[in-house]
N, C-alpha and C positions, 0 to 999 in steps of 0.2 A: 230155884232157877234164876239166873242172872237177868236183870233188866237192862236192855240196851235202848238208848235214846238216839235217834237219828239227828244229825246236824247237817244242815244244808250248806254246802260249800259255795261261796260266792263265785259267780262266773267271771273269769278273767277277760277283760275287754280285749277286743281284737285291735290292739294299738300298734301302729307301725311308725317308722321314722325314716327320714331321708336327709341327706346332707348336700348342700350346694357348695362346690369348691371352685374358686377362681384363681388361676395362675397366670403369670405373664411369661410369654415365650419371646425371647429376644434374639435378634440377629443384626449383624452390621455388614455394610458393603462399602468398599473403597472404589471411587470412580475417578480414574486418572484421565486428565485431558492434556494430551500432548499437542504442541503447536498452538498454545493458548493465544499468542498474538494474532494468529490468522483467523480467530473467531470474531475479532472486532469487525463491525460492519455487516454482520450476518443478517441483521434485521430485527426490528421490534417484534416480539411475540414468536420468535424462532428459537428453537432450543436444541441442545445436544442431550441425548438420553443415554444412560448407562445400560449395561446388559441387565436383564431381569434377574432378580434374586428372590428366593423363597424364604418367608418367615411366617410361622404359624399357619401353614397350609395355604398361604396366599402369595401371589406374585407381585413384586414391587419394582419400581424403577426410579432412579434419580433423574430429574430434569433440570438442566442448567441453561439459563437464558443469558447469553453474553451481552446483549443489548437491551435486556429487560423485557417486560411484558407490556409496558406502556411508555409513552413519552412524558417526561417530567416537565412541569411548567417552567422550572428554572433553567431548563436546557441541560441539566446534569444527567448523566447516564448511570443508572443503577442496575447492577446485575441482579437477576432473579433466580431463586432456588426453590425447587419443589420436590416433594415425594408423591408418587402416584401409585395407586393400587390398580394394576392392569389386568387382574383376573376377575372373573365373575364370582359372585358368592350368593348362595341361597339363603343367607341370613345376614343380619347386621354384623358388622365387624367393629370392635372397639380397639383403637390403636393408640400407641404412645410413641412419639418419635422425636429425634433431635438431629440436627446437621452440624458438621464441623468442617473447617478447612484445616489441612495438615501441612506443617512445614517439613523440611528435609529430615529433621530429627524425630518427627512424629508428634511434636507438640500441637495442641489444638487451639483454635482461635475462632472468634465469631460464632459462638454457640447460639442457636436460635431459641426462641421461646418453646416451651414444652408443655404438654398437657394431654388429657384424654380427648380423643376425637372419635366420632362414630360415622362409619361408612354404611349407609343403608344398603339393603340387598339389591336394590335396583342399580347401585353403582353410579348414580347420576349426580349425587350431591354428597357433601361431607359437612357435618356439623361439629362445633367445638367451641372452646372459650374465646377464640379470636376469629370471628367469622369474616373479618375484613381480609384475612389471608387466604381464604378459600378461593380457588380458581373456578369461576362459574362454569357450570356444565360438565364438570369432570370430578371424579373421585380423587382430587388432587389438593394437597395442602402445602403451604410454604410461605415464601416471602417475596413480594414484588420488589421491595427495596432492601434486599439483603445487605448490600454495601455498594459504595460508589465504585465504578469501574476504575477510575484514576487511583483511588486508594488501594484497590486490590492489585493493580499493576505495579505499584511502588512497594508492596508488602514483601516480606520474606517467604511468602507462600507461593510465589511464582519462582521456580528454580529450573534453569535450563528450559525455559519456555513451557513449563509443565505445571499444572494445578491438580491437586488431589483433594477430593471431597469425600468425607466419610459420613455415612448416614446410619443411625441405629434405629431400628424399628422394634417396638414391643407390641405384640398382639395379645389381648386378654382373652383367655379361654375359660368358659364356665362349664362344669360338668356336674351331673347329679349322681350321687351315690345312694342307692336305696331302691325300693323301700326295704327296711329291715325290721324285724320284730324288736320293739323296745325292750321287752322282757329278756330276749336272748342277748341283746347287746349289753344290757345292764348287768346281766349275770356274768358275762365274760369279763367286763371291766372290773366288776366287783371281785371276781376270783383273782385277777392279777393284782388288784389293789391289796387284797388280803395277803397274797403271797409276799408282796413287798413289805407290808407292815409287820407280818409275823416273823420274817427273817428265816423261815423254814428252808432248809437245804441251801442256804446262801453259801456261795463259795468265793466271795470277794467282798472286801470292805473298803470304804473310802473315808479318809480323814480330811474333812473340809472345814477350815476356819474354826477348829477346836471341837467339831462335832463328828460323830462316826455314823456312817450309813452302810447298811448291808444290802447286797444285791446278788444277782445271778448272772454269771458270765454269758451263758447262752442267750438269755433274753437281751442283754445289753449288746451283744455282738450281732444279733438279728436286726436291731434297730439302728446301730451306729457303725459305720465302716471304720471309724477310729478305734472303737473298742474291739472290733473284730480283729484288726491288725495287732492290737496290743495284746490280746489274749490268745489268738490262734494263728497269727501271721508268721511268716518266716523270721521276722525280727521280734517275735513276741518276748515280753519281759519274763525272765525266769522267776523272779519273786513278785508275783502278781496277785497274791492273796490279800495284801494290805497296801493300798495305794494312797499316797498323799497328794491331794489336789491343791495346787497353788493358784493364787490370784483369782479366787472365786468365793463368793459369800455362801454360807451354808443354806440360807433360804432359797437361793437361786438353784443350787444343786438339788435341793429337795424337790422343787418344781420340775426340774429337768428329769429326775428319776420318775416322778409321777407321770410325766408325759410319755416317757419311754415305755412304761408298763401299761398305761391306760389310754394313750393316744388322745388325751384331752388336757388342756391347761386347767389345773384345779382352781377352786375358789381361793383367791389370794388375800382375803380379809385378814386371816390369821397371820399371813406372811407380812402384811402391811400394818401390823400393830403399831400405832403411833404415827403412821404415814397414811392417813385416811383420805388424803387429797388425790386428785387426778395426777398430780406431779409424782406422788409416790408410786402409783400404778405404772406411770410412764418410766420411771427409773428402774423398776423391777423388770419391765419388758425390755428395756435397753440392755440390762445385764443378761437377761435370758436369751436375747438375740446373739450376744457374744458367745454364750455357752453353746447354743445350738450350732453356730458356725464352727466352733472349736471341735465339736464332736460329729460334724457332718450330718446333722439331723435336719434335712432341708425343709420338711413339712413344718416343723416348729419354727424354723427361721423365717419362713414365708408368713406364718401366722403372726409372729412378732412384728415383721415388717409392715403388714397391713394394719395391725393395731396401732403402731407408731404413726402411720400415715393418718389415721383417723383422729389421733389425739395430739396433733402438732399445736404447740403453744409457744408464746414468747420466751419463757424461761427454760424450755427444754429443746427447742428446735436446733440450736447449735450443737448440742451434744448428740442429737439424733443424726445430724448431718455428718458429724465426725465419724460416727459408727458406720453410717452408710458408705462413706468413702473408704474406710478401712476394711470393711467386710463385703464389699461388692454388692450393695443393695441398690440396684438401679432405680426402682420405683420410689423408695424412700428418699434417695438423694434428690431426685427430680422434684418431689413434693416439697421437700424442705427449701430448696432453692426458690421455688415458686412462692412459698410463704414469705421468705425473708425479703425478697425484692419488692414486695408490695410497699408503697410509700408509708402506709399507716403502721407497718411492722418494722421496717428497716432500722430506724433510729433506736427503737426500744431493744431490738435484738443485739445491736452493736454494743450496748451498755452491759450486757450480761457477762458473767464469768465464763460461760460456755463458749461465747464468741471469741474471747481472748485465747482460750485453749485451742479453738479451731484454727486461729491464725498461726499459732505456734506449731501445731501438729499436722495441719493439712493446708499449707500455703497455696497449693495448686487450686484448691476449692475456692479460696478467696479470689483468685484470679478469675475463675469461672463466674463467680457471683458478680464481680466488678463488671465484667463484660456483659453479663445478663442484664444488670441494672442499666448499664450505659446504652443498651439497645433500645430501652423504652423511656429513658430520662436523659436530661441534658448531662453531658459528661462532667461538667464542673460541679454538679451536685454530688457526684459519687466519690471522686478522689479525696475530697475534703472530708466527707462523712466516714469513709472507711480507713482513712489514715494510711493509704498505700502509695501515695505519690501519684505520678502521672500514668495514664494508660499507655501500654506499649503499642 
């Protein structure tokens, strides 16, 4: 008679997981003021308001003070410009904003300082990095000394007695995904990862920088609108079993595929062999952001943008700013500009090769930086340092 021994199976712990996701929802509003000359003499602390506009589930309005919010000791009149949240909220609101004046061709001028601000749920105050710009007693933020009225009247931004103000608001939203069983989630990712690595039933291959990768059209198409159009759209490529990818490094494409299949960015230590510094990690993330934008994978693009914002440094910020301008990364662009214009960073950044490339590839961003620095420092300190000549 056979002998059977019993083995006690260890109990699987009841482990769950959840994920917090933060995204930024942006919206812009143009406020046109016709009959600008008639607003002079309206009175101190009197303002014109735009129509309300909705961004991130909240209502906002632009407030323009033709005679300012206070009397200046020198007798000079400064126009004031604010953004106000006019709807009530049951929770705190985190907001990112910037103001522009627009000329007839749509060019922008006088960009304000930018950054995160928090509007508490009571709506009675707003906190942020520049508390002196908060208008007391209101959920309102802006500039009491936006620019001199005489300077504005003589500028090209008054056309046919009309002034146009553009305001962009970004509202940060955080959501919770979960709870989910870690075991189930791990099994699903592991299955897709094994499918990618095994090459079983693959129906497409990619040649990237001398290496070949195998994948599955259906999975790629589910995750990327670009791949979907390439494989199944009306203009699909006839010969799409072997595709050569130009202008991309093999390690970057490998990480891109892993994210498509597993929805996570893999451990990049192996990818960064010989580049074990934070600079190496940043460079990979920069390339990955470009790849994500190229294939329309917005979640990956947002993750890269946040990671780059968290790792801004002297020797990488100019390259990140270039990418932000070229790929429409609002949050990254603003964070880079804030970092560069700090007095302790500006001179060092200007000396980097990345800044030289930025001046050549994105001259409009240099203009924005120049104006941004000039708003908080003496103009003469800026034109000499940036080598751009006089301010327009």
